[in-house]
C-alpha positions as CSV (number, residue, x, y, z in Angstrom):
1,M,0.0,0.0,0.1
2,L,2.9,2.2,0.9
3,Q,4.3,1.7,-2.5
4,V,1.2,2.5,-4.3
5,I,1.1,6.0,-2.4
6,L,4.7,6.6,-3.2
7,I,4.3,5.7,-7.0
8,S,0.9,7.9,-7.1
9,C,3.0,10.9,-5.4
10,S,5.8,10.4,-7.8
11,I,3.6,10.3,-10.8
12,S,1.6,13.5,-9.7
13,L,4.8,15.3,-9.0
14,L,6.3,14.5,-12.6
15,L,3.0,15.4,-14.1
16,G,2.9,18.7,-12.0
17,F,6.1,19.6,-13.2
18,S,5.8,18.8,-17.0
19,S,2.3,20.8,-16.9
20,G,4.2,23.8,-15.2
21,Y,6.9,23.6,-17.9
22,A,4.2,23.3,-20.5
23,L,2.2,26.1,-19.1
24,R,5.3,28.2,-18.8
25,N,6.2,27.5,-22.4
26,L,2.7,28.6,-23.6
27,Q,2.7,31.8,-21.6
28,S,6.0,32.8,-23.1
29,E,4.9,32.1,-26.6
30,A,1.9,34.2,-25.9
31,E,4.0,37.1,-24.9
32,K,6.2,36.7,-28.0
33,A,3.0,36.7,-30.1
34,K,2.0,39.8,-28.5
35,L,5.2,41.5,-29.3
36,L,5.2,40.4,-32.9
37,V,1.7,41.9,-33.3
38,K,2.9,45.3,-31.8
39,D,5.9,45.2,-33.9
40,R,3.8,44.6,-37.0
41,K,1.5,47.4,-36.2
42,I,4.4,49.8,-36.0
43,L,6.1,48.4,-39.3
44,E,2.5,48.8,-40.9
45,E,2.5,52.5,-39.8
46,N,6.0,53.3,-40.9
47,D,5.1,51.6,-44.1
48,K,2.1,54.0,-44.5
49,T,4.4,57.2,-43.5
50,N,7.1,56.1,-46.0
51,K,4.6,55.8,-48.7
52,E,3.0,59.2,-48.1
53,L,6.7,60.7,-47.8
54,S,7.7,59.0,-51.1
55,L,4.4,60.4,-52.9
56,K,5.1,63.8,-51.6
57,L,8.8,63.5,-52.8
58,E,7.7,62.6,-56.2
59,N,5.1,65.3,-56.3
60,L,8.0,67.9,-55.4
61,E,10.4,66.5,-57.9
62,K,7.5,67.0,-60.5
63,T,6.9,70.4,-59.8
64,R,10.6,71.1,-59.5
65,A,11.1,69.5,-62.9
66,T,8.5,71.8,-64.6
67,K,10.0,75.0,-63.0
68,T,13.5,74.7,-63.8
69,K,14.8,74.8,-67.4
70,I,18.1,74.5,-68.8
71,V,19.1,77.7,-70.2
72,I,22.1,77.7,-72.8
73,K,23.0,81.2,-73.9
74,K,25.9,82.1,-76.0
75,V,28.0,84.8,-74.9
76,P,28.6,87.3,-77.4
77,M,32.2,87.7,-78.2
78,Y,33.5,91.0,-79.2
79,V,36.9,91.6,-80.8
80,T,38.2,95.1,-80.9
81,K,39.6,96.4,-83.9
82,Y,41.8,99.3,-83.9
83,K,41.0,102.1,-86.1
84,K,43.1,104.7,-87.5
85,I,41.4,107.2,-85.5
86,D,42.1,105.5,-82.5
87,S,45.9,105.2,-83.1
88,V,46.4,108.8,-84.3
89,C,45.7,111.0,-81.1
90,N,43.7,114.0,-82.1
91,L,44.1,115.9,-78.7
92,S,46.1,119.0,-78.4
93,K,49.1,119.2,-76.1
94,H,47.3,121.2,-73.4
95,T,44.6,118.5,-73.2
96,K,47.1,115.8,-72.9
97,Q,49.0,117.8,-70.0
98,L,45.8,118.4,-68.3
99,L,45.0,114.5,-68.5
100,N,48.4,113.6,-67.4
101,S,48.4,116.1,-64.4
102,Y,44.9,114.7,-63.5
103,I,46.1,111.1,-63.6
104,K,49.2,112.0,-61.5
105,D,47.0,113.6,-58.9
106,M,45.0,110.6,-58.4
Protein backbone atom coordinates (compact mmCIF):
# COMPACT_ATOMS: atom_id res chain seq x y z
CA MET A 1 0.00 0.00 0.00
CA LEU A 2 2.86 2.35 0.80
CA GLN A 3 4.39 1.59 -2.54
CA VAL A 4 1.20 2.57 -4.33
CA ILE A 5 1.09 5.89 -2.46
CA LEU A 6 4.74 6.60 -3.28
CA ILE A 7 4.24 5.75 -6.94
CA SER A 8 1.08 7.89 -7.17
CA CYS A 9 2.88 10.80 -5.46
CA SER A 10 5.88 10.55 -7.81
CA ILE A 11 3.59 10.37 -10.84
CA SER A 12 1.62 13.41 -9.67
CA LEU A 13 4.88 15.32 -9.12
CA LEU A 14 6.12 14.46 -12.59
CA LEU A 15 2.80 15.46 -14.11
CA GLY A 16 2.85 18.73 -12.12
CA PHE A 17 6.34 19.58 -13.29
CA SER A 18 5.60 18.75 -16.90
CA SER A 19 2.32 20.68 -16.91
CA GLY A 20 4.07 23.64 -15.19
CA TYR A 21 6.75 23.70 -17.87
CA ALA A 22 4.13 23.41 -20.59
CA LEU A 23 2.16 26.29 -19.05
CA ARG A 24 5.30 28.43 -18.82
CA ASN A 25 6.14 27.71 -22.47
CA LEU A 26 2.61 28.67 -23.54
CA GLN A 27 2.82 31.93 -21.57
CA SER A 28 6.18 32.85 -23.13
CA GLU A 29 4.86 32.08 -26.61
CA ALA A 30 1.82 34.26 -25.92
CA GLU A 31 4.09 37.13 -24.84
CA LYS A 32 6.18 36.69 -27.98
CA ALA A 33 3.01 36.74 -30.08
CA LYS A 34 1.88 39.99 -28.43
CA LEU A 35 5.27 41.57 -29.15
CA LEU A 36 5.16 40.38 -32.76
CA VAL A 37 1.69 41.88 -33.23
CA LYS A 38 2.87 45.17 -31.74
CA ASP A 39 5.96 45.20 -33.98
CA ARG A 40 3.82 44.42 -37.02
CA LYS A 41 1.54 47.37 -36.26
CA ILE A 42 4.57 49.65 -35.95
CA LEU A 43 5.94 48.37 -39.26
CA GLU A 44 2.59 48.93 -40.98
CA GLU A 45 2.44 52.51 -39.65
CA ASN A 46 6.00 53.12 -40.82
CA ASP A 47 5.12 51.70 -44.22
CA LYS A 48 2.16 54.09 -44.50
CA THR A 49 4.30 57.10 -43.60
CA ASN A 50 7.01 55.97 -46.03
CA LYS A 51 4.46 55.75 -48.83
CA GLU A 52 3.09 59.21 -48.00
CA LEU A 53 6.57 60.71 -47.90
CA SER A 54 7.57 59.07 -51.16
CA LEU A 55 4.43 60.46 -52.85
CA LYS A 56 5.20 63.93 -51.52
CA LEU A 57 8.77 63.64 -52.76
CA GLU A 58 7.61 62.53 -56.20
CA ASN A 59 5.20 65.48 -56.39
CA LEU A 60 7.93 67.89 -55.35
CA GLU A 61 10.30 66.48 -57.95
CA LYS A 62 7.63 66.82 -60.64
CA THR A 63 6.96 70.45 -59.73
CA ARG A 64 10.69 71.19 -59.58
CA ALA A 65 11.19 69.55 -62.97
CA THR A 66 8.50 71.75 -64.49
CA LYS A 67 9.87 74.92 -62.90
CA THR A 68 13.50 74.49 -63.83
CA LYS A 69 14.72 74.79 -67.38
CA ILE A 70 18.16 74.47 -68.82
CA VAL A 71 19.24 77.77 -70.24
CA ILE A 72 22.00 77.71 -72.78
CA LYS A 73 23.09 81.11 -73.89
CA LYS A 74 25.88 82.04 -76.18
CA VAL A 75 28.02 84.79 -74.81
CA PRO A 76 28.64 87.43 -77.41
CA MET A 77 32.26 87.71 -78.33
CA TYR A 78 33.55 91.14 -79.14
CA VAL A 79 36.80 91.59 -80.94
CA THR A 80 38.12 95.06 -80.80
CA LYS A 81 39.58 96.38 -83.97
CA TYR A 82 41.86 99.30 -83.84
CA LYS A 83 40.86 102.11 -86.04
CA LYS A 84 43.19 104.60 -87.54
CA ILE A 85 41.47 107.31 -85.60
CA ASP A 86 42.21 105.56 -82.31
CA SER A 87 45.86 105.18 -83.07
CA VAL A 88 46.29 108.79 -84.04
CA CYS A 89 45.71 111.08 -81.12
CA ASN A 90 43.65 114.10 -82.01
CA LEU A 91 44.13 115.84 -78.69
CA SER A 92 46.06 119.02 -78.32
CA LYS A 93 49.17 119.26 -76.19
CA HIS A 94 47.39 121.22 -73.47
CA THR A 95 44.61 118.62 -73.21
CA LYS A 96 47.19 115.88 -72.88
CA GLN A 97 48.98 117.83 -70.15
CA LEU A 98 45.74 118.34 -68.25
CA LEU A 99 44.88 114.65 -68.46
CA ASN A 100 48.36 113.58 -67.39
CA SER A 101 48.34 115.95 -64.44
CA TYR A 102 44.91 114.69 -63.43
CA ILE A 103 46.13 111.08 -63.53
CA LYS A 104 49.19 111.97 -61.43
CA ASP A 105 47.02 113.65 -58.80
CA MET A 106 44.89 110.57 -58.36
